C-alpha positions in Angstrom: 0.1 0.1 0.1 1.5 3.4 -1.0 1.2 6.3 0.8 -1.7 7.8 -1.2 -3.9 4.6 -0.7 -3.0 4.8 3.0 -4.2 8.2 3.1 -7.5 7.5 1.5 -8.0 4.5 3.8 -7.4 6.4 6.9 -9.7 9.3 5.6 -12.7 6.3 5.1 -12.2 5.0 8.0 -12.5 8.6 10.2 -15.7 9.1 8.0 -16.9 5.7 9.1 -16.0 6.1 12.7 -17.5 9.9 13.0 -20.4 7.9 11.6 -20.6 4.5 13.6 -22.3 1.4 13.4 -26.0 0.9 14.3 -26.5 -1.2 17.7 -29.6 -2.4 16.0 -29.9 -4.4 14.1 -26.1 -4.8 13.1 -24.6 -5.7 16.4 -27.7 -7.2 17.7 -27.7 -9.9 14.6 -23.9 -10.5 15.1 -24.6 -11.5 18.7 -27.3 -13.2 17.9 -25.5 -15.3 15.3 -22.6 -16.1 17.6 -25.2 -16.8 20.6 -26.8 -19.6 18.4 -23.7 -20.7 17.3 -22.4 -21.4 20.9 -25.9 -22.5 22.1 -25.9 -25.7 19.5 -22.5 -26.4 20.3 -23.5 -27.1 23.8 -26.4 -28.5 22.8 -24.2 -30.9 20.7 -22.0 -32.0 23.6 -24.8 -32.5 25.9 -26.3 -34.7 23.7 -22.9 -36.7 22.3 -20.8 -36.7 25.8 -23.4 -35.8 28.1 -23.2 -34.3 31.4 -21.6 -36.4 34.3 -23.7 -36.8 37.5 -22.6 -38.1 40.6 -24.4 -40.8 43.1 -27.4 -40.1 44.3 -27.3 -38.3 47.4 -27.2 -40.1 50.7 -27.4 -38.5 54.0 -26.2 -41.5 56.0 -22.6 -42.2 53.6 -19.8 -40.2 56.3 -17.6 -40.9 53.6 -18.6 -38.6 51.0 -16.6 -34.7 50.7 -18.7 -32.0 49.3 -17.3 -29.9 46.9 -18.5 -27.1 44.4 -17.6 -26.9 40.7 -14.1 -25.7 39.7 -15.2 -22.2 39.1 -16.8 -21.9 42.0 -13.8 -23.2 44.2 -12.4 -19.5 44.4 -15.8 -18.2 46.8 -15.5 -21.5 48.6 -11.9 -20.9 49.7 -13.0 -17.3 50.6 -15.4 -18.5 53.3 -13.0 -20.1 55.0 -11.6 -16.4 56.2 -14.9 -15.4 57.4 -16.5 -18.1 60.1 -19.1 -18.3 61.7 -21.0 -15.2 61.9 -18.7 -13.5 59.3 -19.8 -15.7 56.8 -22.5 -13.4 55.4 -19.4 -11.1 54.6 -17.9 -14.0 52.4 -21.0 -14.7 50.4 -23.3 -12.0 50.3 -20.9 -8.6 51.2 -18.0 -8.6 49.1 -19.1 -10.5 46.2 -22.1 -7.7 46.0 -19.7 -5.1 46.1 -18.0 -6.4 43.0 -21.0 -6.7 41.1 -21.7 -3.3 42.0 -18.5 -2.2 40.9 -18.8 -3.7 37.4 -22.3 -1.9 37.3 -20.7 1.7 38.3 -17.7 1.2 35.8 -19.2 2.7 32.9 -20.0 6.0 34.9 -16.6 5.9 36.9 -14.2 5.3 34.0 -15.4 7.6 31.2 -12.0 7.7 29.2 -12.0 7.4 25.7 -8.8 5.7 25.7 -9.0 1.5 25.1 -5.2 0.6 25.1 -4.8 -1.3 28.9 -1.6 0.8 29.1 -3.1 3.9 28.9 -5.8 2.8 31.7 -3.3 1.9 34.5 -6.0 2.4 37.2 -8.6 -0.2 35.8 -6.1 -2.5 34.3 -4.5 -2.7 37.8 -7.9 -3.5 39.5 -8.7 -6.1 36.9 -5.4 -7.8 37.4 -5.9 -7.7 40.9 -9.5 -9.2 40.6 -8.2 -12.1 38.6 -5.2 -12.7 40.6 -7.1 -13.0 43.5 -9.8 -15.3 42.0 -6.6 -17.6 40.8 -5.2 -17.4 43.9 -8.3 -18.6 46.0 -8.6 -21.7 43.6 -5.3 -22.9 43.6 -5.6 -22.4 47.2 -8.5 -24.6 47.6 -7.3 -27.1 45.0 -4.2 -27.5 47.0 -6.2 -27.6 50.6 -8.9 -30.0 49.5 -9.1 -32.5 52.2 -9.1 -36.3 51.3 -12.5 -38.0 51.0 -13.5 -38.8 54.5 -12.9 -42.6 55.1 -14.9 -44.6 57.5 -12.6 -45.9 60.7 -12.5 -49.7 60.2 -15.4 -51.5 61.8 -13.7 -54.4 64.5 -16.1 -56.9 62.7 -15.3 -60.0 65.1 -16.1 -57.1 68.1 -19.6 -56.6 66.3 -20.1 -60.1 65.9 -19.6 -60.9 69.6 -21.9 -57.5 70.4 -24.7 -59.0 68.4 -24.5 -62.6 69.5 -23.0 -62.9 72.6 -22.7 -59.6 75.0 -26.4 -60.0 76.3 -25.5 -63.3 78.1 -21.9 -63.1 78.4 -21.5 -59.8 79.2 -18.2 -57.9 78.1 -16.1 -60.9 77.9 -15.8 -64.5 78.6 -13.7 -66.7 80.6 -12.6 -70.1 78.6 -11.9 -73.0 81.1 -8.6 -74.9 79.6 -9.1 -77.7 77.1 -12.2 -76.2 75.7 -13.1 -76.4 72.1 -14.0 -73.0 71.3 -15.2 -73.4 67.9 -17.4 -76.5 68.7 -18.7 -74.8 71.5 -19.7 -72.1 69.9 -21.2 -73.7 66.7 -23.0 -76.3 68.6 -24.0 -74.5 71.6 -24.4 -77.1 74.5 -25.1 -75.3 77.8 -27.6 -72.8 79.5 -30.1 -72.4 76.4 -27.0 -71.3 74.2 -28.2 -72.0 70.7 -25.8 -73.6 68.0 -24.7 -70.8 66.1 -23.4 -73.0 63.3 -26.8 -72.8 61.6 -26.5 -69.0 61.4 -22.8 -67.9 61.1 -20.2 -69.3 58.8 -17.1 -70.8 59.8 -15.2 -67.9 59.0 -17.5 -65.7 61.4 -17.2 -68.7 64.2 -13.4 -69.1 63.7 -13.2 -64.9 64.3 -15.6 -65.0 67.2 -12.9 -67.8 69.0 -10.4 -65.5 68.2 -12.1 -62.3 70.0 -13.2 -64.1 73.0 -9.7 -65.7 73.4 -7.8 -62.1 72.5 -9.9 -59.0 72.4 -6.9 -57.1 72.1 -5.6 -58.8 69.4 -8.9 -58.2 67.5 -8.7 -54.3 68.1 -5.2 -54.2 67.0 -5.9 -56.4 64.0 -8.5 -54.0 63.0 -6.1 -51.0 63.0 -3.3 -52.4 61.4 -4.9 -54.7 58.7 -8.9 -53.6 58.2 -8.3 -51.3 55.7 -7.0 -53.5 53.3 -8.8 -56.8 54.8 -12.9 -55.9 54.3 -14.0 -59.3 55.5 -13.0 -61.7 58.3 -9.9 -63.5 58.7 -10.0 -67.2 59.8 -8.8 -68.3 63.0 -7.6 -71.5 61.2 -4.7 -69.6 59.6 -1.8 -71.3 59.3 0.3 -70.3 62.1 3.9 -70.7 60.3 2.4 -68.5 57.3 1.2 -65.8 59.9 4.4 -65.9 61.6 5.9 -65.0 57.9 3.7 -62.4 58.0 5.0 -60.7 60.7 8.6 -61.3 60.1 8.6 -60.1 56.1 6.2 -57.3 56.8 6.4 -55.1 53.4 8.4 -58.1 51.8 5.7 -60.8 52.3 5.0 -61.5 48.4 1.2 -60.5 48.7 1.9 -57.6 50.2 4.8 -56.0 48.3 2.4 -53.8 46.2 1.2 -52.1 49.6 2.3 -49.5 51.8 2.6 -52.1 54.7 4.6 -51.5 57.6 7.5 -53.3 59.2 5.4 -54.9 61.6 8.5 -56.7 63.8 9.6 -52.8 64.5 6.1 -50.9 64.8 4.1 -53.5 67.2 5.3 -54.6 70.6 5.8 -58.3 71.1 2.8 -58.5 73.5 0.8 -56.5 70.4 1.7 -59.5 67.9 1.3 -62.5 70.1 -2.3 -60.8 70.5 -2.8 -60.7 67.0 -1.8 -64.2 66.3 -3.8 -65.1 69.4 -7.0 -63.7 67.4 -5.8 -65.2 63.9 -5.7 -68.8 65.4 -7.0 -68.6 69.0 -5.4 -70.7 71.6 -7.6 -73.5 71.4 -5.3 -76.6 71.8 -8.3 -78.8 69.9 -8.3 -76.8 67.2 -5.0 -76.4 66.8 -4.0 -79.7 66.6 -6.7 -80.5 64.1 -5.0 -77.7 61.9 -1.4 -78.1 62.5 -0.8 -81.8 63.4 -3.4 -84.0 62.3 -2.3 -84.5 59.0 0.5 -86.3 60.8 -0.8 -87.7 63.8 -4.6 -88.3 63.1 -6.8 -87.7 65.8 -3.9 -88.2 68.8 -0.3 -89.3 69.9 0.9 -92.2 72.0 3.2 -90.2 74.3 3.3 -91.4 78.0 6.4 -88.9 79.1 5.9 -85.5 81.5 4.4 -82.4 80.3 7.5 -80.7 80.3 8.9 -83.7 77.9 6.0 -83.1 75.8 6.8 -79.7 75.5 10.2 -79.8 74.9 9.3 -81.8 71.8 7.0 -79.4 70.4 8.6 -76.5 71.2 11.8 -77.6 69.4 10.7 -79.8 66.7 13.1 -81.0 64.4 14.0 -84.9 63.6 11.9 -86.5 66.2 11.0 -89.6 64.7 12.8 -92.6 63.3 12.3 -94.6 60.2 13.5 -97.9 59.7 16.0 -98.8 57.3 14.4 -100.7 54.7 17.4 -102.0 53.2 17.2 -105.5 53.5 13.2 -105.3 53.6 12.5 -104.1 50.6 13.9 -105.1 47.1 16.4 -103.2 45.1 13.6 -102.4 42.8 11.5 -101.2 45.4 14.0 -99.3 46.8 14.6 -97.6 43.5 10.8 -97.2 42.8 10.0 -95.6 46.5 13.3 -93.2 46.1 12.0 -92.2 42.6 8.3 -91.3 43.7 9.6 -88.8 47.0 11.9 -87.2 44.2 9.3 -86.6 41.7 6.0 -87.8 42.7 4.4 -86.6 39.4 6.6 -88.4 37.0 6.7 -91.5 38.9 3.3 -92.8 39.6 3.8 -96.3 40.4 5.5 -95.4 43.7 2.5 -94.2 45.3 0.8 -97.9 45.7 4.2 -98.9 47.4 4.0 -95.5 49.4 0.7 -96.3 50.7 1.6 -99.4 51.9 5.0 -99.1 53.5 5.0 -95.3 54.3 1.5 -93.5 54.8 1.1 -95.1 58.2 3.6 -92.6 59.1 3.6 -89.7 56.4 -0.1 -89.7 55.6 -0.7 -88.0 52.7 2.3 -85.7 53.1 5.3 -86.9 50.7 8.8 -86.0 52.1 10.9 -84.7 49.1 14.4 -85.4 48.5 17.0 -83.5 46.5 18.1 -85.8 44.1 17.3 -89.5 43.3 21.0 -90.6 45.3 19.8 -89.2 48.6 16.4 -90.3 48.5 17.6 -93.8 48.0 20.3 -93.5 51.1 17.6 -92.3 53.4 15.3 -95.1 52.9 17.6 -97.4 52.8 19.1 -96.7 56.1 16.3 -95.3 57.4 17.1 -93.2 61.0 16.1 -89.8 62.5 14.3 -87.8 59.5 10.7 -87.4 60.0 11.1 -82.8 60.6 8.5 -81.1 62.8 8.1 -77.5 62.6 10.1 -75.7 65.8 6.4 -74.9 67.0 8.2 -73.1 69.9 9.0 -70.2 67.2 5.6 -70.1 65.4 3.0 -70.7 68.3 2.6 -68.0 71.1 3.2 -68.8 74.4 -0.6 -69.2 75.3 -1.0 -71.4 71.9 1.9 -73.8 72.8 0.5 -74.2 76.2 -3.2 -74.6 74.7 -1.7 -77.3 72.3 0.5 -79.3 74.6 -2.3 -79.8 77.1 -4.5 -80.6 74.7 -2.2 -83.2 73.1 -1.1 -84.5 76.4 -4.9 -85.1 77.4 -5.6 -86.9 74.3 -2.8 -89.5 74.7 -3.9 -90.8 77.7 -6.3 -92.8 76.1 -8.9 -93.1 73.1 -9.4 -89.3 71.6 -12.9 -87.8 72.6 -12.2 -86.1 69.4 -12.5 -89.5 67.4 -15.6 -90.5 69.7 -17.0 -87.1 68.5 -16.8 -88.6 64.6 -18.3 -92.1 65.7 -21.3 -90.2 67.6 -22.4 -88.1 64.5 -21.8 -91.4 61.8 -23.6 -94.0 64.4 -25.7 -92.2 67.1 -26.6 -88.9 66.0 -29.8 -89.7 63.9 -31.6 -91.3 67.1 -29.9 -89.9 70.1 -29.5 -86.0 68.1 -26.8 -84.1 67.9 -26.3 -83.3 71.7 -27.6 -86.6 72.6 -30.7 -84.6 73.4 -32.8 -87.4 72.1 -36.4 -87.0 70.3 -38.8 -89.0 68.7 -38.0 -92.8 68.2 -37.5 -93.2 64.4 -39.5 -96.2 64.6 -42.1 -94.9 66.4 -42.5 -90.8 66.4 -45.0 -91.3 69.2 -42.4 -92.9 71.9 -39.4 -90.6 73.2 -35.5 -91.4 73.2 -34.9 -90.0 76.6 -31.3 -87.4 76.9 -28.5 -89.1 76.9 -26.6 -85.8 77.7 -28.2 -85.0 80.9 -26.6 -85.0 84.0 -29.0 -87.4 85.6 -28.3 -90.3 83.0 -24.5 -90.2 82.9 -24.1 -89.5 86.8 -26.8 -93.0 86.9 -24.5 -95.0 84.3 -20.8 -95.9 84.8 -18.5 -96.3 81.8 -18.7 -100.2 81.7 -22.9 -99.9 81.8 -22.1 -97.4 78.7 -19.9 -99.5 76.9 -22.3 -102.8 77.1 -25.4 -100.5 76.1 -23.3 -99.5 72.8 -22.1 -103.3 72.3 -25.1 -105.0 73.1 -27.5 -102.2 71.9 -31.1 -102.0 73.5 -33.6 -104.2 71.2 -36.7 -103.6 73.0 -36.0 -99.8 72.2 -34.9 -100.5 68.6 -31.5 -100.0 69.1 -29.0 -102.9 67.2 -25.7 -104.0 68.8 -22.8 -101.8 67.7 -20.0 -103.6 69.1 -17.9 -106.1 66.4 -18.7 -109.3 69.0 -22.1 -108.7 68.6 -22.2 -108.3 64.7 -22.0 -104.6 64.4 -19.5 -102.3 63.2 -17.5 -101.0 66.1 -14.3 -102.4 67.4 -13.7 -101.9 71.3 -11.4 -99.2 70.9 -13.8 -97.7 68.8 -16.3 -98.1 71.7 -14.3 -96.7 74.4 -13.6 -93.7 72.2 -17.7 -93.0 71.7 -17.7 -93.7 76.0 -14.8 -90.9 76.4 -17.1 -88.3 74.1 -20.5 -89.3 76.0 -18.9 -89.0 79.3 -17.5 -85.6 78.3 -20.4 -84.2 78.7 -20.8 -84.8 82.3 -19.0 -81.3 83.1 -21.1 -79.3 81.2 -24.7 -81.2 80.3 -26.2 -80.0 77.2 -29.3 -80.7 77.9 -31.5 -81.3 81.0 -35.1 -82.2 80.3 -36.3 -84.9 77.6 -37.5 -83.8 74.1 -40.9 -82.9 73.9 -42.5 -85.1 71.2 -46.4 -83.8 69.8 -49.1 -86.2 70.9 -50.9 -88.2 68.1 -48.3 -88.4 65.6 -48.9 -90.8 62.8 -47.3 -94.2 62.7 -44.2 -94.2 60.0 -45.3 -95.9 56.7 -43.1 -98.9 55.4 -40.7 -96.3 53.4 -40.6 -94.1 56.2 -39.2 -97.0 58.7 -36.9 -98.0 55.8 -35.3 -94.7 55.2 -35.4 -93.6 59.1 -34.2 -97.4 60.7 -33.3 -99.8 58.0 -30.9 -97.8 55.6 -28.4 -97.3 58.1 -27.4 -100.9 57.8 -28.9 -102.1 54.4 -28.1 -98.8 52.7 -30.4 -95.8 51.4 -31.4 -97.8 48.1 -31.1 -101.5 49.6 -27.8 -101.8 48.2 -26.2 -103.2 51.4 -23.7 -102.1 54.1 -23.5 -103.8 57.3 -26.4 -105.9 56.7 -27.2 -107.6 53.5 -28.1 -106.0 50.0 -32.2 -106.1 49.3 -31.8 -105.0 45.5 -29.9 -108.2 44.3 -32.1 -111.3 42.7 -30.3 -114.0 44.7 -31.8 -111.7 48.0 -35.5 -111.2 46.5 -35.9 -114.5 45.0 -34.7 -116.4 48.5 -37.0 -115.1 50.6 -41.1 -114.9 50.1 -42.9 -112.3 51.3 -43.8 -114.6 54.7 -40.2 -115.5 55.2 -39.3 -111.8 54.9 -41.7 -110.5 57.2 -41.0 -113.2 59.8 -37.0 -112.0 59.9 -37.7 -108.4 60.4 -40.3 -109.6 63.4 -37.9 -111.8 65.2 -34.8 -110.7 63.9 -31.4 -112.6 64.0 -29.4 -113.6 67.0 -25.8 -112.4 67.0 -26.0 -109.9 64.7 -27.6 -105.8 64.4 -31.3 -107.4 63.1 -33.2 -106.6 66.3 -36.6 -108.2 66.7 -38.8 -105.1 65.0 -41.9 -106.6 65.7 -41.6 -105.7 69.2 -41.3 -102.0 67.9 -43.5 -101.7 64.8 -47.4 -102.8 64.4 -48.4 -105.4 62.2 -49.4 -102.8 59.5 -46.0 -101.4 59.5 -44.4 -104.8 58.9 -46.6 -105.5 56.1 -46.0 -101.9 54.5 -42.0 -102.6 54.9 -42.0 -106.3 53.0 -43.8 -104.2 50.2 -41.4 -101.3 50.1 -38.2 -103.9 49.9 -40.6 -105.5 47.2 -40.0 -102.3 45.1 -36.4 -102.2 45.5 -35.0 -102.8 41.9 -33.1 -106.5 42.1 -30.0 -106.6 39.4 -31.0 -109.4 36.9 -29.0 -112.7 36.7 -26.6 -113.0 34.1 -26.4 -115.9 32.0 -23.0 -118.3 33.0 -20.1 -117.0 31.9 -21.1 -113.6 31.3 -20.6 -110.5 33.2 -23.4 -109.5 35.5 -24.4 -105.8 34.7 -23.7 -103.5 37.1 -27.3 -101.9 38.8 -28.0 -98.3 38.1 -27.3 -96.2 41.5 -29.7 -94.2 42.8 -28.5 -90.6 43.1 -27.4 -89.9 46.7 -28.3 -86.5 47.7 -24.9 -84.3 48.1 -26.1 -81.9 50.7 -28.3 -84.1 52.7 -26.3 -87.4 52.7 -22.4 -87.0 51.2 -21.6 -83.9 53.0 -22.3 -84.4 56.3 -20.3 -88.0 55.4 -17.0 -85.8 54.5 -18.0 -83.5 57.3 -17.5 -85.9 59.9 -14.6 -87.9 58.6 -12.8 -85.7 56.1 -12.8 -82.2 56.8 -10.8 -82.3 60.0 -7.5 -82.2 57.7 -9.5 -81.3 54.2 -11.2 -78.2 55.1 -10.6 -74.2 54.0 -8.0 -73.7 56.2 -6.0 -76.5 56.0 -6.5 -78.0 52.5 -4.2 -81.0 53.0 -3.1 -82.3 49.7 -4.5 -79.0 48.5 -8.6 -80.6 48.6 -11.0 -78.9 50.3 -14.2 -81.1 51.5 -16.3 -78.2 52.6 -18.5 -77.3 49.6 -19.7 -79.1 46.5 -17.6 -76.5 44.2 -14.4 -77.2 46.2 -14.9 -80.9 46.3 -15.1 -81.0 42.8 -12.4 -78.4 42.2 -10.0 -81.2 43.2 -6.2 -81.5 44.9 -2.9 -80.9 43.8 -2.8 -83.8 42.0 -5.9 -83.1 39.8 -9.8 -83.9 40.0 -10.8 -86.3 43.1 -14.1 -87.2 41.6 -14.7 -88.2 37.9 -18.6 -87.7 37.4 -20.2 -90.9 36.4 -16.9 -93.1 37.2 -16.3 -94.8 40.3 -13.3 -96.9 39.5 -11.1 -93.8 37.9 -12.3 -91.4 40.9 -9.1 -90.9 43.2 -11.8 -90.1 46.5 -13.4 -93.8 45.8 -9.9 -95.6 45.5 -9.2 -93.9 48.6 -12.1 -94.7 50.5 -12.0 -98.0 48.9 -8.2 -98.5 49.9 -7.8 -99.9 45.8 -4.6 -97.3 45.5 -2.8 -98.8 48.7 -4.0 -96.6 51.2 -7.1 -96.5 52.5 -8.9 -92.9 53.7 -10.0 -91.4 56.4 -6.8 -92.5 58.2 -8.7 -93.2 61.8 -10.4 -96.2 59.5 -12.2 -97.4 56.7 -15.7 -95.7 56.4 -18.9 -97.9 57.0 -20.2 -99.9 54.5 -23.8 -97.7 54.2 -21.6 -94.7 54.0 -18.9 -95.6 51.5 -21.9 -96.8 49.4 -23.9 -93.1 49.6 -20.5 -91.9 47.8 -20.0 -94.7 45.4 -23.5 -94.2 44.3 -23.4 -90.0 44.3 -19.8 -90.7 42.0 -21.8 -93.1 39.9 -24.9 -91.2 39.2 -23.1 -88.2 38.0 -22.0 -86.8 41.0 -24.5 -84.1 40.9 -24.6 -80.7 43.2 -28.4 -81.9 44.4 
């Protein structure tokens, strides 16, 4: 642009400026267009992106920190400098004055200059206002309090307050040797309910831990409750718990957490209190979780308490193995050595291990660094079984409880074994706590409590043994002693007596159970299910007594002969004379029901007899109670011996370290069936084979598809 063009442009601009631009419609039109564009952009953003909203307001949520939007944070911060009654100054007065100043600005500043350097007062005031707003906003963001987090709740204390404190007050003194977990689960005294039906195993464990160590529960809540939202298991592995405290932030699950070094931050008393909470000093419970995998229900020990404490506390190589050189062939030695070196790659050694080693090692296969070392140890024998140094793992209170229980259990048949036998053989008639109830054969009759103080004081141990061994046929009780045709050995009867006698110190019941008058007599099928199935199987497949669902049995007896056997019984067998207890009509119905049991068709000579199709057993009603009574001592959610948990259908089917233990529909290949029958060289449970009726229930369940029914 030359000088002439520039001069002409300035003259035109001057004239246009003197004339001006009409506010309406020119300026208004431009503002409307721009406003419309902005409005459409906002509508599009709202439609396609949406407006983020928070959760619905909840006045009960103490963790929510209310905050205004970012463009109001300066005002939010300003209120902090005007507390109490001065709040109105920050909210109303100052913002009101600023707004009035904006309205008054055109009348105060009438200068025609536009550049901000030519208007120093207005420019400085504007910068001060903008700077103040920015400063207050930054301060508000930096001083923003973190969201309120509710303090961790001591869940074990809350459980105790809800379920126990009303009767027991703020605390309970537990006598030494008390199986606290079982006491809580089953009730037993002074009207205390059986909490096992209302509380989970973890909750009962946490209650046991709180009762024995309330301070430990409080420390656990303070130190661990922020991450561990659910209750822990009091049956936790003490070795692993000690490792948590020893390693602190280096413990693998805690490496990504801001975990303190508890060995330095907690005192010895606090650590012991937490350990007593996590694994309650309950001798029987500690023995079940940590010792029964190798020792079964108890140990044989004839020394003093101090000697036993020394053995448990020091651990180490406390058992001697015989030198198998000369007893086993070289081939067997090589097979065993290969198996303990690498069990998965040498399955052939499993049977030999079960025959020769499992009596001491149980299911735990010892490990060897190499084949030559394993061969040498097996051949030469000697002290080699290493027990953990429990003195460094257990708290003093836990060690005392474990020593006391082990010493008591070693003095005779373990009451724990008796408890298992009672559940399997007696509870169906006498009740879980010996409380009695309606007679299964005749509901109008009452079975009196055998756990009352009166009953136990008037029967000595010899009387109890005789009743169990010989039965009471006139009351419908078959003989249980092996000398009288029953399933129990003398040692097992002694264990049962020990368990029943353990009630005497604190009888669970005092009065007989009430029986509704005029109840209808049981039908034939009900009599079979309540009475006969205990010996003959739920589907007549046999057990202690003969099988009914075979062609041989069904053809051998006509209806009258069968009725006579039921009526008169058989001497020297558990088959008592049921004619003294059942009516003639019930006897007839029972015979008719036995005839409905499908027999196995006889096969022509020289051909295999096809197996009967088993009726599906109920997992929850039949199989799980058997597993609970016989397997869950070692195979529970806390110990998982062999990696297998027998606590529920899902864990049973999940299998263990060696893979599935149940092959649905295939009894022969199911490891569970093999172990229970002893077909793989080892029989489980270690205390003795299952009663035939219980074994058949599990086999039928597997054969019928192992359903979750």
